[in-house]
C-alpha positions, -999 to +999 in steps of 0.1 A: -299+149-568-285+114-582-257+094-583-238+070-605-205+049-603-175+058-627-144+037-625-146+031-591-157+063-580-194+073-567-202+109-581-227+129-563-248+158-577-264+184-554-286+210-562-269+239-545-300+264-548-320+239-525-294+235-501-291+275-498-328+275-496-329+246-467-303+263-450-320+297-450-353+284-438-335+264-406-316+296-400-347+314-400-366+293-377-336+290-352-337+329-351-376+329-344-373+304-318-345+326-300-369+355-307-397+342-291-377+328-262-376+361-246-409+375-229-396+407-213-366+426-226-344+445-197-325+480-202-293+460-214-315+441-239-334+472-253-298+491-255-286+456-276-316+455-300-319+491-307-281+498-310-286+531-294-274+544-264-298+552-231-299+589-235-309+584-272-336+559-262-348+585-236-349+615-259-364+594-292-393+575-279-389+562-240-415+590-233-438+580-259-468+569-243-471+542-270-440+524-260-446+495-237-426+496-203-431+487-166-411+496-139-408+468-112-389+480-079-359+502-096-358+480-129-376+487-163-392+458-181-401+461-218-425+433-229-406+418-261-432+414-289-448+450-281-415+464-278-404+453-312-437+457-330-436+495-315-401+501-326-408+486-360-436+513-363-417+542-346-387+538-370-410+541-401-423+576-386-391+590-384-379+614-411-355+602-441-329+623-450 
């Protein structure tokens, strides 16, 4: 990065790759912050995170004893970090076609 003065104008040179790298780092930090904000997911958040319908979740992994879930009253809660970890392992166990 540098500056020079040419005929009354200021010329600024910017390293585009460095700017992209800094933006990526900042975006990742913000994403991590948001993800770490949630302690529990509810059913609606689980549906959003997996992009699956409730019937598919129930038939595919809900009853897997490794899947962390707690029923409080009439509502299901899923520990966010544990659920994410389970889902990352679960998807790798699925057959690839």
